[in-house]
C-alpha positions in Angstrom: 227.7 319.0 129.9 228.6 315.4 129.6 228.9 313.0 132.5 231.1 310.0 131.6 230.1 306.7 133.1 232.7 303.9 133.0 230.2 301.4 131.8 229.0 303.3 128.7 230.8 303.0 125.4 230.9 306.3 123.5 231.4 307.2 119.9 232.8 310.6 118.9 229.8 311.3 116.8 227.4 310.6 119.7 229.4 312.9 122.0 229.3 315.7 119.4 225.6 315.1 118.7 225.0 315.5 122.5 226.8 318.9 122.5 224.9 320.0 119.4 221.6 319.0 121.0 222.4 321.0 124.1 223.3 324.1 122.1 220.0 323.8 120.2 218.0 323.4 123.4 219.6 326.7 124.7 218.4 328.8 121.7 215.7 326.6 120.1 216.7 327.6 116.6 219.4 326.7 114.0 221.3 328.9 111.6 220.4 328.8 108.0 223.7 327.1 107.1 223.2 324.5 109.8 219.7 323.8 108.5 220.9 323.4 105.0 223.6 320.8 106.0 221.1 318.9 108.2 218.6 318.8 105.4 221.2 317.6 102.9 222.2 314.7 105.2 218.6 313.8 105.8 218.0 313.8 102.0 221.0 311.6 101.6 219.7 309.4 104.4 222.8 309.6 106.5 223.8 310.9 109.9 225.9 314.0 110.3 229.6 313.0 110.2 232.2 314.2 112.6 233.2 316.9 110.1 229.5 317.9 109.6 228.9 318.1 113.4 232.0 320.2 114.0 230.9 322.6 111.4 227.3 322.8 112.7 228.5 323.1 116.4 231.0 325.9 115.3 228.2 327.7 113.4 225.8 327.5 116.3 228.5 328.6 118.8 228.7 331.9 117.0 225.3 332.9 118.2 226.4 332.8 121.9 228.5 335.3 123.6 230.0 332.5 125.8 229.9 328.8 125.5 230.9 326.6 128.4 231.7 322.9 127.8 231.9 320.6 130.9 232.9 317.0 131.1 232.7 315.2 134.4 234.7 312.0 135.0 236.6 312.3 131.7 238.9 309.5 132.6 235.9 307.2 132.4 235.2 308.0 128.8 235.7 304.8 126.8 237.0 303.7 124.5 240.2 305.7 125.0 240.6 306.7 121.4 237.3 308.4 121.6 238.4 310.2 124.7 241.4 311.8 123.0 239.6 312.5 119.7 236.8 314.3 121.7 239.3 316.5 123.7 241.0 317.3 120.4 237.6 318.3 118.9 236.8 320.5 121.9 240.2 322.1 121.7 239.6 322.9 118.0 236.2 324.5 118.8 237.8 326.6 121.6 240.6 327.8 119.3 238.0 328.8 116.6 235.7 330.5 119.3 237.8 332.3 121.9 234.8 332.9 124.0 234.3 329.2 124.6 235.5 327.6 127.8 236.2 324.0 128.8 236.1 322.4 132.2 237.0 318.7 132.6 237.2 316.7 135.8 239.4 313.6 135.8 241.7 311.4 137.8 245.4 312.2 137.0 246.2 310.0 134.1 249.4 310.8 132.1 247.7 310.5 128.7 245.0 313.0 129.7 247.6 315.4 131.0 249.5 315.1 127.8 246.3 315.7 125.7 245.4 318.7 127.8 248.9 320.2 127.5 247.6 323.8 126.7 245.1 323.8 129.6 245.4 325.0 133.1 245.4 322.3 135.7 243.7 322.8 139.0 244.2 320.2 141.7 241.3 319.6 143.9 242.3 317.8 147.1 240.0 316.8 149.9 241.6 315.9 153.2 241.6 312.2 154.0 240.0 313.0 157.4 237.1 314.9 155.8 236.5 312.0 153.4 236.6 309.5 156.2 234.1 311.4 158.3 231.8 311.8 155.3 232.0 308.1 154.3 231.4 306.9 157.9 228.3 309.1 158.1 227.0 307.6 154.9 227.6 304.1 156.1 225.9 304.8 159.4 222.9 306.5 157.8 222.5 303.8 155.1 220.2 300.8 155.0 219.3 299.6 158.5 220.8 296.1 158.1 224.0 297.6 156.7 224.2 300.0 159.6 223.7 297.1 162.1 226.5 295.1 160.4 228.9 298.1 160.7 228.0 298.5 164.4 228.8 294.8 165.0 232.0 294.8 162.9 233.7 298.1 163.1 236.7 296.8 161.2 234.4 296.4 158.2 233.6 300.1 158.3 237.3 300.9 158.6 238.1 298.6 155.6 235.4 300.3 153.4 236.5 303.8 154.4 240.2 303.1 153.7 239.4 301.5 150.4 237.2 304.4 149.2 239.7 307.1 150.4 242.5 305.3 148.6 240.5 304.9 145.4 239.3 308.5 145.4 242.7 310.1 146.0 244.1 312.4 143.3 241.0 313.9 141.6 241.7 317.1 139.7 240.2 319.6 137.1 241.4 321.0 133.8 240.3 324.4 132.7 241.7 326.6 129.8 
């Protein structure tokens, strides 16, 4: 699982390392082939490359009956070239391991839709009224001075609610 935050710059190697770390934590061992490659990189005093990581992740995936990958807020993965390289790597892993599955949440961006061309798209739509009720309840239950301000200036609450509803519109999920 990876949660993408808009203010974090990612590298493809870091994202792949994160996936590998999570696989290792699930089983607490590594295959002999993976250990050999890791030891060789350590001896050469270098990090695993993208190619090395893809091999090790693929080798480790073989020891699971099912592997689920999940990425939340994928549209906030920056820089963009890393975003598309990462989805390409995930698609390659899924092709090589048919029991692997991928779930990505994202806003509807044309480039992401194009990159996810062989995936099933599931639109998740929350009604505007439900969102408004939820946001208003959060505003009213928030910090006391903020709640007081909202009570004195109801138009401020309306402005905040409308802005959040407008910004949040159009979230969806991709799944293979």
